[in-house]
N, C-alpha and C positions, 0 to 999 in steps of 0.2 A: 884397549885392549881390544884383542878382536875377537868377534862372537865367535866364529866358526870354529877358538880354542878354547874357548873357554871353558870350563868346566865349574858350576855353583852348588854348592851344598848348602843345604839347609838344617836348620839349629830346629829341633826336635827336643818338646818338654812333655814327658809321661808321668807329671805328678796330678793328684789326683787331691780333689776338696777334704774329702773324706778324713784323707790319712794325715791331713796337715793340717784340719779342725785339732784332730788328737792332737798333734805335736803340741799345738795353740793353747789346748785344753791345759794339757798335764804342766807342763811348760806356767802359767797361768798361775795354777793350785801350786805351784813348787815358789813362783816367786812371790805368792800372800804368807805361804806358810817359812819363809825364809829372811823376807822383807825388803826381797829388793834382789837378795846376794846372790841368785842363781843367775838374773836376769845374763850375763855374761854366758853360761850355758845352755840357755837357752834361745836365746840368737845363735850359736853355735851350732845346736840341732833346726834350730829353719834353716839356715842357711844352707847347711851341709843335706839338706832334704832337697832346698832347691838347687841347688847345683849338679846332688847327683842323681838327679832327675832332668837334667839337661844335656842334650847328647850331641853333639856336628864329629860328620864322616866317623860313625862308627867309637866314638870315644866319647866317655861322660864326662863331667867335671869334678872337681872337689875342691873344699875349703877345709884348710887345716891350720885353723887358728885353732891359740889355746887357750882356753878361759880364765885360768888364771891369767893370762899376762893381761885380757880383756877387765877383769875386776879391779887390776891398782887402776887404770881407765876411770871405774864408777868409783871409784873413792875418790882421785883428784878432782872428780867433777860434782861430788859431795859436799866436799870440802869447799870448793870453791861457790859452791849454791852456799851452804854455814855461810862463809864470809859475808857474802851480798845480802844476807837476814842481817848479820849481825851488824854492819856499818848503819841498819834503819835505828838503832838507839843510840846514836851518836846524835850529838847536838848537832845544827845544821850548819857551822862553817865547818866541823869536823866532819861530817857525813858527805860535803858537798865537795872537800879538798879527797877524800876516800874513793869516793866515786871516781871523779878526774882520776885518780891515780889507778883505777882498774879497768875505765877508760883506753888510759894510755896503754898500758900491760895486753890488755885485749888487740889494740890498733900493733902494738909491736910484736905478738906471738904469734896471733891468730894463720895469718901467712907459715908460718913453721907448723902448726899445729895440722893446716891443710895440707902439707906436705906429706907430714904423720901417717895423716887419716890414710891416707892413698899409698902410700906406701906398704903403710900393715895388710890392709883388703887386699890389696896386687899381690904382695909377697905370699899371701896363702890361699891364692886362688890358683889352679893349674887343671892344663888339658892334656891327656897324654901324658902325664909326669911331668911335665914342660911347666914350669912355674911361669906366672906374672909379674913384670916388675915394675918401680917407678923410679925416675932418677929425682934423686934431691938436689932439686935446684931450688934452692935457697935467696937465690936472689930473684931470678926470675916468678919468683912466689910472690916477696914485695914487688914487683914490680905491676906484678898484672891484679894484688888486690888492695895495696895500703891506698891508693886515689880512689877505687869507689867508696870504700868503708868510712875513709877519712870524711869527703866529699858526702857520707851521708851522715856519720854521728856530725859533724860541723850544722848542716843542715838544720836536724834535732835540738841540737842544742845552740844553735840563734832561735830558738822558739822560744827560750825561757827571757828572752831580748824583752820581747813586750811587757811584761807578767813580772818583770824588778824596772820597768821605766824609770822609776826615782833614781836608781840605783844609777842607771846608765846614762842620767839625764843631767847629771851630777859630775861622773864622770868626764864625759864632753861638753861641758859649761853650760848644758844646756837650761831656761829657766825656765819652760814650759811649765809642767808638771807644778809648780808655784804659783804660777797662773790660774792653775786648774785652780791648787784650793784654795787663791782670795776669795775668789768667783765663790764657790762653796759655802764660803764661810760670810760671805754678804748677802745669799741665799738665805742661810739660815740664820741670821739678821734679821731680814725680811721678815721672817714667818715667826717669828722668836714671839711674838706678840699674840700669835693668829690661833693660841687655846684660850686665851684669855675674852678675846674678840668671842669665840666658839660659844664658851659658857653664856652668853648671854645671846645667843642666835636659839631662834625656834627650832633651826635646820638642825636637828639630832646628827643627821650625818656630815656636817662643816667641822666637821675635827681635826685637827695638826698631830701627827703621828711625829712625839719627839725621838718615838723610838727605833727608828731605823739605820741601819747602818749605815756609816759614808761609802757614797761611791770610791774606789780601787781605780787610781790613775794609769790605763793604763795609752799611750800610746801611739796609735795605730800605724805611724811610720814607722818601728820595729820589728813588723813583720814580715818587712821589706826583703831584709836580708836572708832570713831563713827561706822565702818561698823564690827569690831567685834560685840559693843553693838547689832546691830540693827541683824546679824546670831542668836546672840545669842537669841535676841527677838522674832523670826521671832521659831527659832526651841520649845522656851518653848508654843506658842501660842495654840497649842492642851491642855500644860498642865495649864495654864488661862483657858481655855473656859471650860476647866472640871468642877475646883476648879469652876469656877463662875456659875457653873448651878448649883452644888452641894447646891451651897449654897444659893444662890435664893428658891430651893426646897424644900430645909430642916428649912427653917426659913419660910416656906408655912406650912398653916393650914386650913382644911374648918372647923369652927366655934373648936371645943375642937380637933378633932382631924387630928394629924400634918402627914404631909406628907416624904417619905423616897425618897431617890434615889439612886438607884439602876445600875447604867453606870461604867463601870469601864474605868481606865484612857486609855487603848491600843483600844475601840471603840474608841474614839477621835481622838489616832493618825492613827487611818486606815484611817479614813476621810481625814483628813489635807494629809496625805501621797498619797493620788488620788489625788487630790489637786494639790497639789507638783508637781507626774509627769504628769499631762495635762498644767502646766507652763514649764514643763524641755521641754517637747514636742514641744511648741510655741516659747521657747526660741530657741531651735536646727532648728525650721525652719528660723528663721530668723540669726544664726551661717552659716546659709547654704547662704544665698544672700550674706550676706556680701563676703564669700571667693567662692562666686557665683557658688555656688553647686545647689541651689534650686531657681526656680523664683520669682520672688516680687511678684507675683499675686497669686501663692501657699501660700505664708506667711500672706498676709494681707488676707486672705479665711480661713484658720488655724485660725488666731485673731478672725476673728469676730466671728465665728464658736463655738470657746474656750468658751468667756463669758457666751452666754448663757447656757451653757453644764456646765459651774464651777455653776452658779449662781442656778440654777436648783436642780443638785445633793448636795451646799451646804443647799439650803432653803432645801428639804425634809429629806435629811441627819438626820441632826440635828434636825429640829421637833419631827421624829422618833424617835429620841437617847433621847432627853428632857421629851417629852411627853409618847413614850412611854416608859420608866425604873422607872416610878413616881408611888408608891403607897400613899395607907395612912392608917390612922387608922390600924400599924398592919399589914402592907399588906392583909387585909382585901378586899382590892379594888385593882385596878390595871387600870391607863390607858393605853390604846393601843393605839399606832398610827401605823400606813401603809400607808405613805401619795406613790406613786408610783412615781419612778423619772422621767418617758417617761410622765406622765400626764401630770407632775410638768413642765417638758421641757415644754409641749405645752402649755398650760395653760400661761404660765410667757412669753413665748415666743411670741403670737400673742396677748398676752397683751400688751406689749411692744410696737410692729410693732402699732396695732389702738393706743395706747396712743399719738403716733407719730403723724402718718397719720392723726389724729383728733386732732392735736394742744391742745391735752388735755383735748378734751372735753369726750372722752369716759373713764377716768380715773374712774369712781365712779362703771361702768357697770366692768374694768376691778379688781378693788379693789371685789366687791361682787364674783365675781366668783374665785376669791384667795379664799375667809372664804369659800367660797361653798364645792371646794376642799380639804383645810386640814379638818372643820367639817366633811365633807363626809367619812373622812378616819378616822376618830377620835371615840373612844368608851371607856364606863366604865365596865371588868367585876367586876363578884362580884358575889359572896357565900352565900347573903343576901339578904332580902327585902331591897331595899334603903329607904323605907316608913319610915319601921323602925331605920334604920341607922340614916334620918330626923331626926324622934322622938326623939330617944337617944341626937342627939348632941342639940337638946335645953333645951333637962334638964340640961345635962352636962352646957352649956353657963348658965343656971339662976344661977347654983351653981357655979359657978367659976369666972362671971362676964368677961367685956371683959376689955383689955389694951387698953384703946383709950385717946391719948393725942393728942386734938384740937388743943391745941398752936400751934403742928405741923405738922396741917393737909395742908400742902398744896401740889400744884402738879407743883416742879419744872419746869420750860419755859427753861432748857438752851439746 
Protein backbone atom coordinates (compact mmCIF):
# COMPACT_ATOMS: atom_id res chain seq x y z
CA UNK A 1 0.00 0.00 0.00
CA UNK A 2 1.44 3.36 -1.07
CA UNK A 3 2.02 5.57 1.97
CA UNK A 4 1.53 8.72 -0.13
CA UNK A 5 -2.11 7.90 -0.85
CA UNK A 6 -2.96 6.04 2.34
CA UNK A 7 -5.58 7.47 4.66
CA UNK A 8 -5.57 6.40 8.29
CA UNK A 9 -8.78 6.36 10.29
CA UNK A 10 -8.27 5.84 14.02
CA UNK A 11 -10.78 4.24 16.36
CA UNK A 12 -12.06 6.57 19.07
CA UNK A 13 -13.62 5.57 22.38
CA UNK A 14 -15.64 8.07 24.40
CA UNK A 15 -16.97 5.89 27.24
CA UNK A 16 -16.42 6.87 30.86
CA UNK A 17 -15.73 4.71 33.90
CA UNK A 18 -18.49 6.44 35.92
CA UNK A 19 -21.23 5.67 33.39
CA UNK A 20 -20.04 2.11 32.90
CA UNK A 21 -19.88 1.58 36.67
CA UNK A 22 -23.51 2.74 36.93
CA UNK A 23 -24.55 0.21 34.29
CA UNK A 24 -22.61 -2.58 36.02
CA UNK A 25 -24.05 -1.67 39.42
CA UNK A 26 -27.66 -1.71 38.24
CA UNK A 27 -27.03 -4.92 36.29
CA UNK A 28 -25.59 -6.57 39.39
CA UNK A 29 -28.60 -5.64 41.52
CA UNK A 30 -31.08 -6.87 38.92
CA UNK A 31 -29.14 -10.12 38.47
CA UNK A 32 -29.33 -10.78 42.22
CA UNK A 33 -33.02 -9.95 42.39
CA UNK A 34 -33.88 -12.17 39.40
CA UNK A 35 -31.43 -14.95 40.38
CA UNK A 36 -29.44 -14.47 37.17
CA UNK A 37 -32.37 -14.37 34.75
CA UNK A 38 -31.57 -10.74 33.94
CA UNK A 39 -28.01 -11.61 32.83
CA UNK A 40 -28.77 -11.53 29.05
CA UNK A 41 -30.24 -8.04 29.36
CA UNK A 42 -27.23 -7.02 31.46
CA UNK A 43 -24.82 -8.29 28.82
CA UNK A 44 -26.68 -6.48 26.03
CA UNK A 45 -26.67 -3.20 28.00
CA UNK A 46 -22.92 -3.40 28.55
CA UNK A 47 -22.13 -4.28 24.94
CA UNK A 48 -24.46 -1.59 23.62
CA UNK A 49 -22.66 0.97 25.77
CA UNK A 50 -19.21 -0.15 24.63
CA UNK A 51 -20.23 -0.38 20.99
CA UNK A 52 -22.12 2.92 21.05
CA UNK A 53 -19.09 4.76 22.42
CA UNK A 54 -16.73 3.36 19.81
CA UNK A 55 -16.36 5.52 16.72
CA UNK A 56 -14.60 5.09 13.38
CA UNK A 57 -14.59 7.74 10.65
CA UNK A 58 -17.55 9.56 12.19
CA UNK A 59 -19.72 6.45 12.52
CA UNK A 60 -20.36 4.53 15.72
CA UNK A 61 -20.98 0.83 16.23
CA UNK A 62 -24.20 -0.86 17.34
CA UNK A 63 -25.02 -4.13 19.06
CA UNK A 64 -28.52 -5.30 18.15
CA UNK A 65 -28.98 -8.69 19.84
CA UNK A 66 -32.28 -9.72 21.42
CA UNK A 67 -31.80 -10.62 25.12
CA UNK A 68 -34.68 -13.10 24.94
CA UNK A 69 -32.74 -15.26 22.50
CA UNK A 70 -29.68 -15.03 24.73
CA UNK A 71 -31.79 -16.22 27.66
CA UNK A 72 -32.42 -19.46 25.79
CA UNK A 73 -28.68 -20.14 25.64
CA UNK A 74 -28.37 -19.43 29.38
CA UNK A 75 -31.09 -21.98 30.12
CA UNK A 76 -29.31 -24.55 27.94
CA UNK A 77 -26.04 -23.94 29.80
CA UNK A 78 -27.76 -24.26 33.19
CA UNK A 79 -29.41 -27.52 32.12
CA UNK A 80 -26.06 -28.96 31.05
CA UNK A 81 -24.41 -27.86 34.29
CA UNK A 82 -27.16 -29.48 36.38
CA UNK A 83 -26.77 -32.65 34.34
CA UNK A 84 -23.05 -32.65 35.11
CA UNK A 85 -23.76 -32.32 38.85
CA UNK A 86 -26.43 -35.02 38.71
CA UNK A 87 -23.99 -37.51 37.16
CA UNK A 88 -21.84 -37.33 40.31
CA UNK A 89 -24.59 -39.27 42.15
CA UNK A 90 -24.21 -42.27 39.82
CA UNK A 91 -22.24 -45.41 40.62
CA UNK A 92 -18.59 -45.26 39.58
CA UNK A 93 -19.04 -47.31 36.41
CA UNK A 94 -22.20 -45.48 35.36
CA UNK A 95 -20.61 -42.12 36.14
CA UNK A 96 -17.57 -43.01 34.04
CA UNK A 97 -19.79 -43.92 31.09
CA UNK A 98 -21.84 -40.75 31.52
CA UNK A 99 -18.75 -38.54 31.65
CA UNK A 100 -17.30 -40.33 28.62
CA UNK A 101 -20.51 -39.65 26.69
CA UNK A 102 -20.39 -35.98 27.73
CA UNK A 103 -16.76 -35.66 26.63
CA UNK A 104 -17.54 -37.22 23.25
CA UNK A 105 -20.54 -34.92 22.87
CA UNK A 106 -18.33 -31.96 23.74
CA UNK A 107 -15.83 -32.96 21.05
CA UNK A 108 -18.58 -33.42 18.48
CA UNK A 109 -20.53 -30.25 19.12
CA UNK A 110 -18.03 -27.65 20.36
CA UNK A 111 -16.84 -26.69 16.83
CA UNK A 112 -20.47 -26.13 15.85
CA UNK A 113 -21.07 -24.10 19.00
CA UNK A 114 -18.01 -21.97 18.22
CA UNK A 115 -19.42 -21.14 14.79
CA UNK A 116 -22.81 -20.28 16.28
CA UNK A 117 -21.26 -17.98 18.88
CA UNK A 118 -19.20 -16.11 16.29
CA UNK A 119 -22.15 -15.93 13.93
CA UNK A 120 -24.36 -14.52 16.69
CA UNK A 121 -21.88 -11.90 17.84
CA UNK A 122 -20.98 -10.65 14.36
CA UNK A 123 -24.52 -10.78 12.99
CA UNK A 124 -25.65 -8.40 15.71
CA UNK A 125 -22.66 -6.08 15.33
CA UNK A 126 -22.84 -3.29 12.77
CA UNK A 127 -21.20 -0.06 11.73
CA UNK A 128 -23.01 2.63 9.75
CA UNK A 129 -25.92 0.26 9.31
CA UNK A 130 -23.79 -2.49 7.72
CA UNK A 131 -23.78 -5.79 9.61
CA UNK A 132 -20.76 -7.97 10.13
CA UNK A 133 -21.23 -11.61 9.20
CA UNK A 134 -19.56 -14.93 9.94
CA UNK A 135 -19.60 -17.67 7.32
CA UNK A 136 -20.88 -20.90 8.87
CA UNK A 137 -17.94 -23.07 7.83
CA UNK A 138 -18.64 -26.15 9.96
CA UNK A 139 -16.19 -28.38 8.09
CA UNK A 140 -13.46 -25.84 8.64
CA UNK A 141 -14.36 -25.61 12.33
CA UNK A 142 -13.90 -29.37 12.75
CA UNK A 143 -10.55 -29.24 10.95
CA UNK A 144 -9.36 -26.45 13.25
CA UNK A 145 -10.73 -27.44 16.66
CA UNK A 146 -11.13 -31.21 16.73
CA UNK A 147 -7.40 -32.05 16.75
CA UNK A 148 -6.31 -29.79 19.66
CA UNK A 149 -9.33 -30.65 21.80
CA UNK A 150 -8.91 -34.37 21.19
CA UNK A 151 -5.20 -34.23 21.98
CA UNK A 152 -5.73 -32.27 25.20
CA UNK A 153 -8.57 -34.47 26.44
CA UNK A 154 -6.63 -37.61 25.53
CA UNK A 155 -3.64 -36.40 27.56
CA UNK A 156 -5.88 -35.64 30.56
CA UNK A 157 -7.62 -39.02 30.29
CA UNK A 158 -4.23 -40.73 30.06
CA UNK A 159 -3.33 -39.14 33.38
CA UNK A 160 -5.78 -41.57 35.00
CA UNK A 161 -3.74 -44.59 33.83
CA UNK A 162 -1.16 -44.64 36.65
CA UNK A 163 -3.89 -44.30 39.29
CA UNK A 164 -5.55 -47.40 37.84
CA UNK A 165 -2.33 -49.33 37.38
CA UNK A 166 -3.73 -52.71 38.42
CA UNK A 167 -6.54 -52.64 35.88
CA UNK A 168 -4.20 -51.42 33.12
CA UNK A 169 -1.62 -54.11 33.86
CA UNK A 170 -4.29 -56.81 34.01
CA UNK A 171 -5.50 -55.68 30.59
CA UNK A 172 -1.96 -55.70 29.19
CA UNK A 173 -1.02 -58.95 30.90
CA UNK A 174 1.62 -57.36 33.16
CA UNK A 175 2.19 -58.80 36.63
CA UNK A 176 4.24 -56.02 38.24
CA UNK A 177 1.45 -55.16 40.66
CA UNK A 178 1.24 -58.79 41.80
CA UNK A 179 4.94 -58.78 42.69
CA UNK A 180 4.44 -55.46 44.51
CA UNK A 181 1.69 -56.86 46.72
CA UNK A 182 3.68 -60.05 47.36
CA UNK A 183 6.58 -57.92 48.63
CA UNK A 184 4.20 -55.92 50.80
CA UNK A 185 2.76 -59.14 52.23
CA UNK A 186 6.25 -60.44 53.04
CA UNK A 187 7.12 -57.20 54.85
CA UNK A 188 3.92 -57.44 56.88
CA UNK A 189 4.78 -61.02 57.87
CA UNK A 190 8.26 -59.93 59.02
CA UNK A 191 6.72 -57.22 61.19
CA UNK A 192 3.86 -59.36 62.45
CA UNK A 193 5.76 -60.16 65.68
CA UNK A 194 7.00 -56.60 66.16
CA UNK A 195 4.21 -55.57 68.58
CA UNK A 196 4.97 -58.56 70.85
CA UNK A 197 8.67 -57.78 71.04
CA UNK A 198 7.90 -54.12 71.57
CA UNK A 199 5.73 -54.98 74.54
CA UNK A 200 8.78 -56.49 76.28
CA UNK A 201 11.05 -53.62 75.28
CA UNK A 202 12.07 -50.81 77.57
CA UNK A 203 11.84 -48.33 74.68
CA UNK A 204 8.31 -46.82 74.68
CA UNK A 205 8.75 -45.70 71.07
CA UNK A 206 9.68 -49.15 69.81
CA UNK A 207 6.20 -50.03 68.60
CA UNK A 208 4.67 -51.30 65.38
CA UNK A 209 1.68 -49.52 63.95
CA UNK A 210 -0.53 -52.19 62.41
CA UNK A 211 -3.24 -49.63 61.68
CA UNK A 212 -1.25 -47.95 58.89
CA UNK A 213 -2.94 -48.05 55.49
CA UNK A 214 -1.51 -50.31 52.84
CA UNK A 215 0.35 -48.40 50.11
CA UNK A 216 -1.45 -48.01 46.81
CA UNK A 217 0.32 -49.46 43.80
CA UNK A 218 1.15 -46.90 41.11
CA UNK A 219 3.22 -47.79 38.09
CA UNK A 220 5.36 -44.69 37.35
CA UNK A 221 5.89 -45.77 33.74
CA UNK A 222 2.19 -45.18 33.06
CA UNK A 223 2.77 -41.44 33.46
CA UNK A 224 4.65 -41.45 30.17
CA UNK A 225 1.64 -41.52 27.78
CA UNK A 226 0.07 -38.46 29.40
CA UNK A 227 3.41 -36.65 29.59
CA UNK A 228 4.26 -37.29 25.94
CA UNK A 229 0.79 -36.25 24.75
CA UNK A 230 0.93 -33.10 26.87
CA UNK A 231 4.35 -32.17 25.48
CA UNK A 232 3.06 -32.67 21.93
CA UNK A 233 0.07 -30.45 22.74
CA UNK A 234 2.29 -27.72 24.24
CA UNK A 235 4.61 -27.83 21.22
CA UNK A 236 1.63 -27.41 18.87
CA UNK A 237 -0.10 -24.58 20.79
CA UNK A 238 1.35 -21.85 18.49
CA UNK A 239 0.15 -23.80 15.45
CA UNK A 240 -3.31 -24.33 16.95
CA UNK A 241 -3.52 -20.64 17.84
CA UNK A 242 -2.48 -19.68 14.32
CA UNK A 243 -5.04 -21.84 12.53
CA UNK A 244 -7.72 -20.71 14.98
CA UNK A 245 -7.10 -17.02 14.25
CA UNK A 246 -6.86 -17.67 10.53
CA UNK A 247 -10.16 -19.55 10.58
CA UNK A 248 -11.97 -16.80 12.51
CA UNK A 249 -10.64 -13.97 10.34
CA UNK A 250 -11.18 -15.70 7.00
CA UNK A 251 -14.82 -16.38 7.78
CA UNK A 252 -15.52 -12.83 8.94
CA UNK A 253 -17.25 -10.43 6.53
CA UNK A 254 -18.21 -6.79 6.75
CA UNK A 255 -21.24 -6.62 4.55
CA UNK A 256 -20.15 -8.39 1.37
CA UNK A 257 -16.44 -7.72 1.91
CA UNK A 258 -14.44 -10.73 3.08
CA UNK A 259 -11.46 -10.56 5.44
CA UNK A 260 -8.03 -12.02 4.86
CA UNK A 261 -5.36 -12.97 7.38
CA UNK A 262 -1.78 -12.03 6.50
CA UNK A 263 0.15 -13.41 9.49
CA UNK A 264 2.32 -16.51 9.22
CA UNK A 265 3.00 -19.40 11.58
CA UNK A 266 6.55 -18.30 12.42
CA UNK A 267 5.27 -15.11 14.06
CA UNK A 268 3.19 -17.15 16.49
CA UNK A 269 6.12 -19.42 17.35
CA UNK A 270 8.28 -16.37 18.07
CA UNK A 271 5.74 -15.05 20.58
CA UNK A 272 5.25 -18.37 22.32
CA UNK A 273 9.00 -19.02 22.20
CA UNK A 274 9.70 -15.85 24.18
CA UNK A 275 7.00 -16.83 26.66
CA UNK A 276 8.59 -20.28 27.00
CA UNK A 277 11.99 -18.66 27.63
CA UNK A 278 10.46 -16.66 30.48
CA UNK A 279 8.94 -19.80 31.96
CA UNK A 280 12.31 -21.51 31.69
CA UNK A 281 13.93 -18.71 33.68
CA UNK A 282 11.32 -19.05 36.42
CA UNK A 283 11.85 -22.82 36.47
CA UNK A 284 15.61 -22.22 36.67
CA UNK A 285 15.11 -20.03 39.74
CA UNK A 286 13.13 -22.72 41.52
CA UNK A 287 15.67 -25.35 40.48
CA UNK A 288 18.30 -23.17 42.13
CA UNK A 289 16.19 -23.08 45.29
CA UNK A 290 15.97 -26.88 45.31
CA UNK A 291 19.74 -27.14 44.87
CA UNK A 292 20.39 -24.32 47.39
CA UNK A 293 21.96 -22.10 44.73
CA UNK A 294 19.21 -19.46 44.75
CA UNK A 295 17.39 -17.80 47.63
CA UNK A 296 13.74 -18.62 48.15
CA UNK A 297 12.79 -14.93 48.22
CA UNK A 298 14.38 -14.31 44.81
CA UNK A 299 12.43 -17.21 43.28
CA UNK A 300 9.15 -15.97 44.76
CA UNK A 301 9.79 -12.41 43.56
CA UNK A 302 10.70 -13.63 40.09
CA UNK A 303 7.51 -15.70 39.88
CA UNK A 304 5.34 -12.81 41.06
CA UNK A 305 6.84 -10.42 38.49
CA UNK A 306 6.70 -12.97 35.67
CA UNK A 307 2.92 -13.30 35.48
CA UNK A 308 1.99 -9.62 34.86
CA UNK A 309 4.86 -9.35 32.36
CA UNK A 310 3.70 -12.53 30.60
CA UNK A 311 0.06 -11.42 30.58
CA UNK A 312 0.88 -7.98 29.14
CA UNK A 313 3.27 -9.50 26.61
CA UNK A 314 0.83 -12.12 25.32
CA UNK A 315 -2.18 -9.79 25.27
CA UNK A 316 -0.40 -6.98 23.41
CA UNK A 317 1.57 -9.14 20.99
CA UNK A 318 -1.33 -11.43 20.10
CA UNK A 319 -3.71 -8.51 19.65
CA UNK A 320 -1.24 -6.78 17.34
CA UNK A 321 -0.64 -10.03 15.48
CA UNK A 322 -4.36 -10.69 14.96
CA UNK A 323 -5.70 -7.23 14.16
CA UNK A 324 -2.49 -5.89 12.68
CA UNK A 325 -2.47 -8.60 10.01
CA UNK A 326 -6.10 -8.45 8.92
CA UNK A 327 -7.26 -6.96 5.63
CA UNK A 328 -10.61 -6.88 3.86
CA UNK A 329 -12.05 -6.26 0.41
CA UNK A 330 -9.10 -7.66 -1.52
CA UNK A 331 -6.51 -5.93 0.66
CA UNK A 332 -7.93 -2.49 -0.04
CA UNK A 333 -8.36 -1.94 3.70
CA UNK A 334 -5.81 -2.79 6.38
CA UNK A 335 -6.43 -3.06 10.08
CA UNK A 336 -3.47 -1.70 12.03
CA UNK A 337 -2.78 -2.48 15.71
CA UNK A 338 0.34 -1.50 17.66
CA UNK A 339 -0.46 -1.77 21.37
CA UNK A 340 2.87 -1.08 23.15
CA UNK A 341 4.03 -3.77 25.54
CA UNK A 342 5.14 -1.42 28.30
CA UNK A 343 1.91 0.55 28.20
CA UNK A 344 -0.07 -2.70 28.28
CA UNK A 345 2.00 -3.87 31.24
CA UNK A 346 1.36 -0.65 33.16
CA UNK A 347 -2.40 -0.62 32.46
CA UNK A 348 -3.01 -4.32 33.14
CA UNK A 349 -0.85 -4.49 36.28
CA UNK A 350 -2.33 -1.35 37.83
CA UNK A 351 -5.80 -2.59 36.90
CA UNK A 352 -5.17 -5.84 38.75
CA UNK A 353 -3.82 -4.12 41.85
CA UNK A 354 -6.66 -1.59 41.99
CA UNK A 355 -9.37 -4.22 41.46
CA UNK A 356 -7.92 -6.40 44.24
CA UNK A 357 -7.51 -3.52 46.70
CA UNK A 358 -11.03 -2.25 45.97
CA UNK A 359 -12.55 -5.75 46.32
CA UNK A 360 -13.80 -5.58 42.73
CA UNK A 361 -15.41 -2.16 42.94
CA UNK A 362 -13.01 -0.71 40.33
CA UNK A 363 -13.58 -3.51 37.79
CA UNK A 364 -15.63 -1.21 35.53
CA UNK A 365 -12.89 1.44 35.66
CA UNK A 366 -10.28 -1.20 34.78
CA UNK A 367 -12.33 -2.49 31.83
CA UNK A 368 -12.77 1.02 30.41
CA UNK A 369 -9.01 1.64 30.71
CA UNK A 370 -8.31 -1.59 28.85
CA UNK A 371 -10.76 -0.79 26.04
CA UNK A 372 -9.34 2.72 25.69
CA UNK A 373 -5.80 1.31 25.54
CA UNK A 374 -6.69 -1.17 22.80
CA UNK A 375 -8.80 1.09 20.61
CA UNK A 376 -6.38 3.96 21.05
CA UNK A 377 -3.77 1.93 19.17
CA UNK A 378 -6.02 0.50 16.45
CA UNK A 379 -6.74 2.07 13.08
CA UNK A 380 -7.87 1.35 9.53
CA UNK A 381 -5.66 2.26 6.57
CA UNK A 382 -7.27 2.69 3.16
CA UNK A 383 -6.64 4.19 -0.25
CA UNK A 384 -10.29 5.02 -0.87
CA UNK A 385 -13.08 6.82 0.93
CA UNK A 386 -14.89 4.85 3.60
CA UNK A 387 -18.11 6.59 2.54
CA UNK A 388 -17.80 5.15 -0.96
CA UNK A 389 -16.96 1.75 0.53
CA UNK A 390 -20.07 1.76 2.75
CA UNK A 391 -22.29 2.79 -0.16
CA UNK A 392 -20.86 -0.03 -2.24
CA UNK A 393 -21.47 -2.57 0.54
CA UNK A 394 -25.11 -1.52 0.82
CA UNK A 395 -25.61 -2.09 -2.91
CA UNK A 396 -23.88 -5.47 -2.88
CA UNK A 397 -25.84 -6.67 0.16
CA UNK A 398 -29.14 -5.71 -1.40
CA UNK A 399 -28.14 -7.78 -4.42
CA UNK A 400 -26.87 -10.95 -2.71
CA UNK A 401 -29.08 -10.95 0.40
CA UNK A 402 -28.00 -12.04 3.87
CA UNK A 403 -27.34 -15.54 5.18
CA UNK A 404 -29.32 -15.42 8.41
CA UNK A 405 -30.79 -18.49 10.07
CA UNK A 406 -32.82 -17.23 13.03
CA UNK A 407 -33.41 -20.73 14.34
CA UNK A 408 -29.72 -20.89 15.34
CA UNK A 409 -29.54 -17.31 16.62
CA UNK A 410 -28.10 -18.30 19.99
CA UNK A 411 -25.38 -16.80 22.11
CA UNK A 412 -24.31 -20.06 23.76
CA UNK A 413 -23.28 -19.39 27.38
CA UNK A 414 -20.73 -22.14 28.09
